[in-house]
Each structure stands twice: as structure tokens, then as C-alpha cells.
N, C-alpha and C positions, 0 to 999 in steps of 0.2 A: 506455485507462482511466487516469484521473488521480486520485491521492489528494491532495487539497488540505488542507494542515495550516496552520492559523492559530494562531500562538503570540503574537499581539499582545495578546490578552486575558489576564486572570489565569489562566484555565484554558484548556488547549489544546482546539481544536475541529478536527474533521476532517469532510470530506465527500467523496463519490465522484462525480467529474465524468466524463461520458462512460462510464457503467457498461457500455454495450453495445459499446464499442470494445475488442476483445481483441487488436488488432494492435500496440498500443503501451502501455507501462506506465511511469509515472513518478510521483514524489512532488514536489509543489511546496510548499516551506516558506516561509511568510511570517513575517518577523521572527524570524530565527534568532539570538536573544540567548543569554545564558548558560544553561547546563544544558539545552541543546536535547535531547540524547540521553535524559535522564531524562523530559522532558516529552512527547516523542513516544512513548516506551515505553508510557505510560498509554493511548494511543489506537491501539495496534496495530502499532507499529514495533518489531520484536524487536531490531534492531541498526541503528545508524546509523554509517557510516564514509563512504567515498567514495560508497557506495550506501546506499539504505534497504532493509532486509529487512523486508517487510510480512507480518504473519501472515495466513494464508489465512482464518482465522475472522474476522479484522477486516474483510477485504474483503467477506465474506458479510454481516456486520453492517452495514457502510456501504452496501451495495447495497440493503438493505431490501426493498421491494416489487419491485424489479427482479430479485431473485434467484429467478426462475422456474425450472422444470425445464430449460427451454432455455438460460437463463443459466448454470445449473450445468454443463450439457454444454459450453458454450463456455469456461467457466472451467477445466474439466478438460482441455480441449484446449490452452488456453494454458499450463497447468501442465505438461502433458506436453512441449510444445515447450520451455518454459523449463528443465525438468529435463534434456532432451537437450543443452542448452547449458551446464549447470552452474549455472543461475541459481535453483535451488531448494535450500534448506537444510532437509532433512528433520528434523534435530534440533530446529530452531527452528520447524518447520512454517511456513516463510516463503518468499516469492519476492522476488528482487532487483529493485529499481527504480532507474532513473536519478533523480538528485536535481537539482532546480532550486531555487535560493534567490533569493527576491525580497524 
């Protein structure tokens, strides 16, 4: 699952690529200029440091029609695995993602 965030326009845009791939999770940031953390927060990134902490509700929203009951089951499994590794922040209701900047 890849959260693609485009900051090159005036308003940030996000889309979920490969929504059915629950074996990898990353955020791809395009045009990471000033105030990136503030701009990505508006589209579902709860915190941005060396990783992106993506809100679970934002993933569901970005998945749109892909968020079938089967998709939800796979998401729950991914979250369970991530939680066992310490990659879930329950306080922020978010999951940690690797960040690639392009």
C-alpha cells in the first residue's frame, strides 16, 4: 500500500496506490517544500518525522470503493502485525510508514 502525497499544487493531494497490497506500506512525498508537516496533516498524516504516521481513518477514506469487508479484514491483519512491531500509535490512531521523498 502506497500513500502518494503531492505537495506541488497549492493544496495537498493524496491518493492510495496499490490499495490491496498489505505486505508493504510507505508514503511517497512529491515536492517536500516548506511547512510539509502542516500540509500533510490536513490529508491524514498525524505526524511526520523520519517516518510518516498515517491515520487509519485516512487510509479508509483514501481507499474509497476498495474498502470492502475483505479489504477491512486485510487492513485489520496489517494493523495487528504492525502493532506487534510497535508501528501503531494508538493515541494518534495511526500506523507508521516508510517515507520516500521525490
